[in-house]
Structures are given as C-alpha cells and as structure tokens.
N, C-alpha and C positions, 0 to 999 in steps of 0.2 A: 368525650375522651375515649370511650370504648370504641366507638365508631372510627375514630383516627387510629387506634391500635389495631383494630380489625382490618381497616383498609390498608395500613402499612404492611401488616403480615402478609396479606394477600398479595400485594404488589411484589413485596421482596421475595416471595416463595414462588408465585406464578406470573410475574409480570415480565415484561419483555427484557431481553439481555441487554445490558448497557453496551454501547458500542461507540467507536471512534471511526469517522469517515473521512478519507483523505482523498484528493484528487490531483492529478497532475498531467501535463503534457510533455513527454520526454523524448529524446532522440531514440530512434530504433537501433539498438546496439546488440552485441552479442549476448548480453546477459538479459536483454528485453525480449528478444525474438522467442526463446523457449518459454519464457514466462507467460507470454501471450499467445504461444502456439502458432507463430508466424513463420511459415517456411523459409529456409535460407534463400531459395532462388526467388521469393516474392519481393517485389520492389516495395521499399518501405522507408519513409523518412522520419516519420514520428508516430507516436503512440499515445492516444487520449485514454487515461485510464481512472478507475475509482477503486479504492482500497477500504473495505469495511472490516473493521477488527471487532470481534465480539468477546465479551467477558462474562464470567458468571456472575449472575446478580446478587448472590450472596457473599462470595469470596473475592470478587474482583480480579480474579485470576484469568489470563487469556484462556479462550476455548477454540474457537474457529474464526476463519477468516473467509472472505468472499472477495474476489478480484475480477472486475470486468474491464474490458479494454476494447479499443478499435484503432486499427493502423490506417495510416494515409500516406499517400506517396505524392510527389511534386508532379504537377502536370507541365507541359512544354511552356505554357505562359507564366510559370514560376508561382501558380497558386496551388493550394493543396486540393487533393481529390476530395470526393466524398468518402465516407467511411468504406473501408475494404474488408479487412480481415476483422471479424468480431470475435472476442474470446470471453470466456467465463470459466474461473476455476474456484476452487474452495479447498480447504485443508485446515490444518491446526496451526497454530502459532505459539511463539513461546517469547519470554523476556528474559534477557541475561544482562548482568552487570557489565559495563563497558571495562576494558583493560587498556594498558598503554595509553596511547593518545586519547582514548575514549574512556578514561577513568573519570567517573563522576556522571557519566551518561548512561542511558539505557540502550540496549540493543535488542530491537524487534526482529526476529527471526521467523520467516514463513516455512522454510525448508532449508536444507543443508547449504544452498547456494544463494538464497535471497535474504539479505539482512539489510536493516535500516538502522541508522543511528537516530535517536530521538532528540533533536536539538533543542526543542522546549514544547510546550503544549499544543502547538499549532503546526510544528514542522518535523517532517521525517525526510532523512537524506539517504538515498540507496547507496550501498556500499559495493564495491566490486568483489571477484571471487578471493582477492588477498585481503579483504577487510579495509581497504582504502576508499576515500570519497570517490564516487563515480564523477567524472568532470564533463560538462557539456561545452557549450560554446558561448558566444556572447548573447545569443537569443533564446537558448534552451538550457534547462538544468535538470538534474535528476532529483530535484527536492519536491515532495509532496506536501500540499497545504491542507490543514484540516478544514472541512467544510460543515461538519456536524459533531 
C-alpha cells in the first residue's frame, strides 16, 4: 500500500502532463493560413495538422498547446502535392463555457481568433472569427478528431 501511495504521489507530482491530441485535414482558408504561417501568395488547398492540448497534472486546468501542420496544393493531375509549408507553434490555451447556441458546450480557445467548440470527448470543431461553425465542403470539414 505504501509503495502504491508513493508511486501515485510521484506520478501526480512529477509525471507527464495529461494531454489531448487531435488531428485533421482541413481546407486552407483565411483563418487557417495565419494559424499555420502559410503566406497569402502561397498555393494551398489543404492543411494536415495535429493539435496537442496539455493540462496541469494536479488541477487538470489547461496549460499549453502545441500545433504542427503541413500544407499541400493540388497538382495538375488533380493529386495532392508532397508536404509544402511545415509549421509548428505553441502557446497557452483556455476553456470557457459556451453561450448562445453553444450553451452547454465548452469552448477551447488558443488565442483571441482561434476557438473550437468541443462537440464531445472525441471531436472539436473550429469556429470562425464571428464564433460560427467553419463550414467546409462535401469532402473536407473543420472538425478535429481525437487520436490520443
């Protein structure tokens, strides 16, 4: 029993930070380009990205995030190119209670212009600058799927 308590204390105090990892391939739009440092004049059809959200191991409160991505453009034969612009960024994130049509949902905020609504434990959906769902097309969306 003492060994269990000592192990639990060590892991809760010095263990790795709990995290949620989400991935998506989204259209390359005006909100996506600055998020992934893709220049406006660069050809970009889609961005493959991964978002890791870290939490404090003791309080479970949001701490930092890590965002990686790579853009791709469409080749003349209608296939996607190899990875083009690769990006990586990090910062702090927070959680707010949703209001209005998002009452009862959590809003994950990376910076003032990047917000997601948490649809369930496995899905985040990107919101636009006005706080509305970003809409894709029949083949792509702005929904991130939890992978870890």
